[in-house]
KOLKOLMAR-906978 format. One line per 4 residues: number of its first residue (from 1); for each residue x, y, z of N, C-alpha, C, O, CB. Coordinates in Angstrom, 1 decimal, decimal comma. Glycine has a CB too. Layout:
<pts>
NUM) X/Y/Z/X/Y/Z/X/Y/Z/X/Y/Z/X/Y/Z | ...
</pts>
This chain:
<pts>
1) 7,2/-19,1/8,5/7,3/-18,3/7,3/8,0/-17,0/7,6/7,6/-16,3/8,5/5,8/-18,0/6,7 | 9,0/-16,7/6,8/9,7/-15,4/7,1/9,1/-14,3/6,3/8,2/-14,5/5,5/11,2/-15,6/6,7 | 9,6/-13,1/6,5/8,9/-11,9/5,9/9,0/-11,8/4,4/8,2/-11,2/3,8/9,6/-10,7/6,5 | 10,0/-12,5/3,8/10,2/-12,4/2,4/9,5/-13,5/1,6/9,3/-13,4/0,4/11,7/-12,4/2,0
5) 9,0/-14,5/2,3/8,3/-15,6/1,7/6,8/-15,4/1,7/6,2/-15,1/2,8/8,7/-16,9/2,5 | 6,2/-15,5/0,5/4,8/-15,3/0,4/4,0/-16,6/0,7/4,6/-17,6/0,5/4,4/-14,7/-0,9 | 2,8/-16,4/1,2/2,0/-17,7/1,4/1,7/-18,4/0,1/1,6/-17,8/-0,9/0,7/-17,3/2,1 | 1,7/-19,7/0,3/1,4/-20,6/-0,9/0,1/-21,2/-0,9/-0,4/-21,6/-2,0/2,5/-21,7/-0,9
9) -0,6/-21,2/0,2/-2,0/-21,8/0,3/-2,9/-20,7/0,8/-2,5/-19,7/1,3/-2,0/-23,0/1,2 | -4,2/-21,0/0,6/-5,2/-20,1/1,0/-5,2/-19,9/2,5/-5,3/-18,8/3,1/-6,6/-20,5/0,6 | -5,0/-21,0/3,3/-4,9/-20,9/4,7/-3,7/-20,1/5,2/-3,8/-19,2/6,1/-4,8/-22,3/5,3 | -2,6/-20,2/4,5/-1,4/-19,4/4,9/-1,6/-18,0/4,5/-1,2/-17,1/5,3/-0,2/-19,9/4,1
13) -2,3/-17,7/3,4/-2,6/-16,3/3,0/-3,6/-15,6/4,0/-3,4/-14,5/4,4/-3,2/-16,3/1,6 | -4,5/-16,4/4,5/-5,5/-15,8/5,5/-4,7/-15,4/6,8/-5,0/-14,3/7,3/-6,6/-16,8/5,8 | -3,8/-16,3/7,2/-3,1/-16,0/8,4/-2,1/-14,9/8,2/-2,0/-13,9/9,0/-2,3/-17,2/8,9 | -1,4/-14,9/7,0/-0,4/-13,9/6,7/-0,9/-12,5/6,6/-0,4/-11,5/7,1/0,4/-14,3/5,4
17) -2,1/-12,4/5,9/-2,6/-11,1/5,6/-3,7/-10,7/6,6/-4,3/-9,6/6,5/-3,3/-11,1/4,2 | -3,8/-11,4/7,7/-4,7/-11,0/8,8/-4,1/-9,8/9,6/-4,8/-9,1/10,2/-5,0/-12,2/9,7 | -2,8/-9,7/9,4/-2,2/-8,5/10,0/-2,4/-7,3/9,1/-1,8/-7,3/8,0/-0,6/-8,8/10,3 | -3,1/-6,3/9,5/-3,5/-5,2/8,6/-2,3/-4,4/8,1/-2,3/-4,1/6,9/-4,4/-4,3/9,4
21) -1,3/-4,2/8,9/-0,2/-3,4/8,4/0,6/-4,3/7,4/1,2/-3,7/6,5/0,7/-3,1/9,6 | 0,7/-5,6/7,6/1,4/-6,4/6,6/0,7/-6,4/5,3/1,3/-6,3/4,2/1,6/-7,9/7,2 | -0,6/-6,5/5,3/-1,4/-6,5/4,1/-1,3/-5,1/3,4/-1,1/-5,1/2,2/-2,9/-6,7/4,4 | -1,3/-4,0/4,1/-1,1/-2,7/3,6/0,3/-2,5/2,9/0,4/-2,0/1,8/-1,3/-1,6/4,7
25) 1,3/-2,9/3,6/2,7/-2,8/3,0/2,8/-3,7/1,8/3,5/-3,3/0,9/3,7/-3,3/4,1 | 2,1/-4,9/1,8/2,2/-5,7/0,6/1,5/-5,0/-0,6/2,1/-5,1/-1,7/1,5/-7,1/0,9 | 0,4/-4,4/-0,4/-0,3/-3,7/-1,5/0,5/-2,5/-2,0/0,5/-2,2/-3,2/-1,7/-3,2/-1,0 | 1,1/-1,8/-1,0/2,0/-0,7/-1,4/3,2/-1,2/-2,3/3,5/-0,5/-3,3/2,6/0,0/-0,2
29) 3,7/-2,3/-2,0/4,8/-2,9/-2,7/4,4/-3,3/-4,1/5,2/-3,3/-5,1/5,5/-4,0/-2,0 | 3,1/-3,7/-4,3/2,6/-4,1/-5,6/2,4/-2,9/-6,5/2,7/-2,9/-7,6/1,3/-4,9/-5,5 | 1,8/-1,9/-5,9/1,4/-0,7/-6,6/2,6/0,2/-6,9/2,7/0,8/-8,0/0,4/0,1/-5,9 | 3,6/0,3/-6,0/4,7/1,1/-6,2/6,0/0,3/-5,9/6,6/0,4/-4,8/4,7/2,4/-5,2
33) 6,4/-0,6/-6,8/7,5/-1,5/-6,6/8,8/-0,8/-6,3/9,7/-1,4/-5,6/7,7/-2,4/-7,8 | 9,0/0,4/-6,7/10,3/1,2/-6,5/10,3/1,8/-5,1/11,3/2,4/-4,7/10,5/2,2/-7,5 | 9,1/1,7/-4,4/9,0/2,3/-3,0/8,6/3,7/-2,9/8,4/4,2/-1,8/10,3/2,1/-2,3 | 8,5/4,4/-4,1/8,1/5,8/-4,1/6,6/5,9/-4,4/6,2/5,6/-5,5/8,9/6,6/-5,2
37) 5,9/6,4/-3,4/4,4/6,5/-3,6/4,2/7,7/-4,5/4,6/8,8/-4,2/3,7/6,7/-2,2 | 3,4/7,5/-5,6/3,2/8,6/-6,5/1,7/8,7/-6,7/0,9/7,7/-6,7/3,9/8,4/-7,9 | 1,2/9,9/-6,9/-0,2/10,2/-7,2/-0,6/9,6/-8,5/0,1/9,8/-9,5/-0,5/11,7/-7,2 | -1,7/8,9/-8,6/-2,2/8,3/-9,9/-2,8/9,4/-10,8/-2,9/9,1/-12,0/-3,2/7,2/-9,6
41) -3,1/10,5/-10,3/-3,7/11,6/-11,1/-2,7/12,4/-11,8/-2,8/12,7/-13,0/-4,7/12,4/-10,2 | -1,7/12,9/-11,0/-0,7/13,9/-11,6/0,7/13,3/-11,5/1,6/14,0/-12,0/-0,8/15,2/-10,8 | 0,9/12,1/-11,0/2,2/11,5/-10,9/3,2/12,2/-9,9/4,4/12,0/-9,9/2,9/11,4/-12,2 | 2,6/13,1/-9,1/3,4/13,8/-8,1/3,9/12,9/-7,0/3,1/12,0/-6,6/2,7/15,0/-7,5
45) 5,1/13,1/-6,5/5,6/12,3/-5,4/5,5/13,0/-4,1/5,9/12,4/-3,0/7,0/11,9/-5,7 | 4,9/14,1/-4,0/4,7/14,9/-2,8/3,4/14,4/-2,1/2,5/15,2/-2,2/4,8/16,4/-3,0 | 3,4/13,3/-1,6/2,2/12,7/-1,0/2,4/12,5/0,5/3,5/12,3/1,0/1,7/11,4/-1,7 | 1,3/12,5/1,3/1,4/12,1/2,7/0,3/11,2/3,0/-0,8/11,1/2,3/1,3/13,4/3,6
49) 0,4/10,4/4,1/-0,5/9,4/4,5/-1,4/9,9/5,6/-0,9/10,4/6,6/0,2/8,1/4,9 | -2,7/9,9/5,4/-3,7/10,3/6,4/-4,1/9,0/7,2/-4,9/8,3/6,7/-4,9/11,0/5,7 | -3,5/8,9/8,4/-3,7/7,6/9,1/-5,2/7,4/9,5/-5,6/6,3/9,5/-2,9/7,7/10,4 | -5,9/8,5/9,9/-7,2/8,3/10,4/-8,1/7,7/9,3/-9,0/6,9/9,7/-7,8/9,7/10,8
53) -8,0/8,1/8,1/-8,8/7,5/7,0/-8,1/6,5/6,1/-8,6/6,0/5,2/-9,3/8,7/6,1 | -6,8/6,2/6,5/-6,0/5,3/5,8/-5,9/5,5/4,3/-6,1/4,6/3,5/-6,5/3,9/6,0 | -5,6/6,7/3,9/-5,5/7,1/2,5/-4,3/8,1/2,3/-3,9/8,7/3,3/-6,8/7,8/2,0 | -3,9/8,2/1,1/-2,8/9,1/0,8/-3,5/10,4/0,2/-4,6/10,3/-0,4/-1,8/8,5/-0,2
57) -2,8/11,5/0,3/-3,3/12,7/-0,3/-2,1/13,4/-1,0/-1,0/13,5/-0,4/-3,9/13,7/0,7 | -2,3/13,8/-2,2/-1,2/14,5/-3,0/-1,2/15,9/-2,6/-2,2/16,6/-2,5/-1,5/14,3/-4,5 | 0,0/16,4/-2,3/0,2/17,8/-1,9/0,0/18,8/-3,2/-0,3/19,9/-3,0/1,6/18,1/-1,3 | 0,2/18,2/-4,4/0,2/19,0/-5,6/-1,2/19,2/-6,1/-1,7/20,4/-6,3/1,0/18,4/-6,6
61) -2,0/18,1/-6,3/-3,3/18,2/-6,9/-4,4/17,9/-5,9/-5,6/18,1/-6,2/-3,4/17,3/-8,1 | -4,1/17,6/-4,6/-5,0/17,3/-3,6/-5,9/16,1/-3,8/-6,9/15,9/-3,1/-5,9/18,5/-3,4 | -5,5/15,2/-4,7/-6,2/14,0/-5,0/-6,0/13,0/-3,8/-4,9/13,0/-3,2/-5,8/13,3/-6,3 | -7,0/12,3/-3,4/-6,8/11,2/-2,4/-6,9/9,9/-3,0/-7,7/9,7/-4,0/-7,9/11,4/-1,3
65) -6,1/9,0/-2,6/-6,0/7,6/-3,1/-5,5/6,6/-2,1/-5,0/7,0/-1,1/-5,1/7,6/-4,4 | -5,7/5,4/-2,4/-5,2/4,3/-1,5/-4,2/3,4/-2,2/-4,0/3,5/-3,4/-6,4/3,6/-0,8 | -3,7/2,4/-1,5/-2,7/1,5/-2,1/-3,4/0,4/-2,9/-2,7/-0,3/-3,7/-1,9/0,9/-1,0 | -4,7/0,2/-2,8/-5,4/-0,8/-3,5/-5,7/-0,3/-4,9/-6,1/0,9/-5,1/-6,7/-1,3/-2,8
69) -5,5/-1,1/-5,9/-5,7/-0,8/-7,3/-7,1/-0,3/-7,6/-7,4/0,0/-8,7/-5,3/-1,9/-8,2
</pts>
């Protein structure tokens, strides 16, 4: 299975998304299809990723959020 092909069965999905970084990037692409991470509270694009807690924080309103809906 190449990187652009999504899994078609449950077993393929379990294997494909068992890689944490792949699952995270997939969720980011669903939530922000244009690739620009934006704050859901103020729509600001000045955000940074806090690796230790695996969340984003908006520099403008200080809201914290993640890639999962």
